[in-house]
C-alpha positions as CSV (number, residue, x, y, z in Angstrom):
1,M,1.2,-21.8,18.4
2,V,-0.7,-18.2,19.3
3,D,-3.5,-17.0,17.2
4,Q,-2.3,-13.7,15.7
5,P,-4.2,-10.6,16.4
6,L,-7.4,-9.8,14.5
7,W,-5.2,-6.2,13.7
8,E,-2.7,-8.2,12.0
9,Q,-4.2,-11.0,10.5
10,I,-6.7,-7.8,8.4
11,G,-3.5,-6.3,8.1
12,S,-1.7,-9.0,6.6
13,S,-4.5,-9.5,4.6
14,F,-4.7,-6.4,3.6
15,V,-1.0,-6.0,2.8
16,Q,-1.3,-9.4,0.1
17,H,-4.2,-8.4,-1.8
18,Y,-2.6,-5.4,-2.4
19,Y,0.2,-6.7,-3.8
20,Q,-0.7,-8.7,-6.0
21,M,-3.4,-6.5,-7.3
22,F,-0.8,-4.3,-7.3
23,D,1.5,-6.5,-9.3
24,S,-0.9,-7.8,-11.9
25,D,-3.6,-4.9,-12.7
26,R,-3.2,-1.8,-10.8
27,S,-6.3,-0.4,-12.4
28,Q,-8.0,-2.6,-10.0
29,L,-6.7,-1.0,-6.9
30,G,-10.1,1.8,-6.6
31,S,-11.9,-0.8,-4.8
32,I,-9.4,-0.9,-1.9
33,Y,-10.1,3.3,-1.5
34,I,-12.6,5.6,-0.6
35,D,-13.3,8.9,-2.7
36,A,-12.1,10.4,1.0
37,S,-8.4,9.0,0.4
38,C,-5.2,9.9,0.6
39,L,-2.4,8.8,-1.1
40,T,1.1,10.4,-1.0
41,W,3.8,8.5,-3.4
42,E,6.8,10.0,-3.3
43,G,6.1,13.0,-1.8
44,Q,3.5,13.8,-4.5
45,Q,0.0,14.2,-3.0
46,F,-3.6,13.0,-4.4
47,Q,-6.6,12.5,-2.6
48,G,-9.8,10.7,-4.0
49,K,-10.5,7.2,-5.0
50,R,-10.0,8.9,-8.6
51,A,-7.1,10.7,-8.6
52,I,-4.7,7.9,-7.2
53,V,-6.0,5.2,-9.9
54,E,-5.1,7.7,-12.2
55,K,-1.6,7.8,-10.0
56,L,-1.2,4.2,-9.9
57,S,-1.4,3.1,-13.2
58,S,0.2,5.7,-14.8
59,L,3.7,5.0,-13.8
60,P,6.3,4.2,-16.0
61,F,6.6,0.7,-16.2
62,T,5.8,-2.5,-17.6
63,K,5.9,-5.1,-15.2
64,I,6.7,-4.8,-11.5
65,A,6.9,-7.3,-8.2
66,H,7.0,-6.7,-5.0
67,S,8.5,-8.9,-2.5
68,I,7.7,-8.5,1.0
69,T,10.6,-7.9,3.8
70,A,8.7,-7.9,6.7
71,Q,4.8,-6.1,8.2
72,D,4.2,-4.2,10.9
73,H,0.4,-3.5,12.2
74,Q,-1.0,-2.1,14.7
75,P,-4.8,-1.2,15.8
76,T,-5.2,2.8,16.3
77,P,-7.3,4.1,19.3
78,D,-10.7,5.3,16.4
79,C,-10.9,1.8,15.6
80,C,-8.0,2.0,12.3
81,I,-5.0,-0.4,11.4
82,L,-2.0,1.0,10.8
83,S,0.4,-0.9,8.8
84,M,4.0,-0.1,7.7
85,V,5.7,-2.3,4.6
86,V,9.3,-2.8,3.9
87,G,10.5,-4.7,1.1
88,Q,11.4,-4.3,-2.7
89,L,10.8,-4.3,-6.0
90,K,11.7,-4.9,-9.5
91,A,9.7,-3.0,-12.3
92,D,10.9,-3.8,-15.9
93,D,14.3,-4.8,-16.8
94,D,15.3,-2.4,-13.4
95,P,17.4,-3.1,-11.0
96,I,16.2,-4.1,-7.4
97,M,14.8,-1.3,-5.2
98,G,13.8,-1.0,-1.7
99,F,11.0,0.9,-0.9
100,H,8.3,1.8,2.1
101,Q,4.7,2.0,2.6
102,S,2.7,2.4,5.1
103,F,-1.0,2.2,5.2
104,I,-4.6,3.4,7.4
105,L,-7.1,0.5,6.7
106,K,-10.5,0.9,8.1
107,N,-13.9,-0.4,8.4
108,I,-16.8,1.1,6.3
109,N,-20.2,-0.9,5.9
110,D,-18.2,-4.1,7.1
111,A,-15.5,-3.5,4.7
112,W,-11.9,-2.6,5.2
113,V,-10.7,-0.2,3.0
114,C,-7.1,2.3,2.6
115,T,-7.9,5.6,3.7
116,N,-3.9,6.4,3.8
117,D,-1.6,5.5,1.5
118,M,2.2,6.7,2.2
119,F,4.6,5.2,-0.3
120,R,8.6,6.2,-0.3
121,L,11.3,4.4,-2.7
122,A,14.3,3.1,-0.1
123,I,17.0,5.6,-1.7
124,H,19.1,8.3,0.1
125,N,20.3,11.2,-1.9
126,F,21.8,13.2,0.3
127,G,22.6,16.0,-2.2
């Protein structure tokens, strides 16, 4: 068995940690962002740890569960990690929906943080 490259290990660990925290207590997600972090959530832009956590904490559901279908990770030329996640989520009693999410991870002071986060539900609206 071939060992995973380091960026795969870091990216996979981050993804597992992120969705475990998101599904159990979104208010704790501030620990993975920094003040310069950016979030695009369904086309809405948020910048800074506080604004991001406020947005994620205010999402209109009580319970959520994510199921990851696939994830890919790449090293970037500036020593970051680009991660892309595809999966399904179930919020409260709503039907299961597909989603896509991308992260850029950066090592700052020996800790990996999320500098960029983009999320979209996999809903096709051709109207």
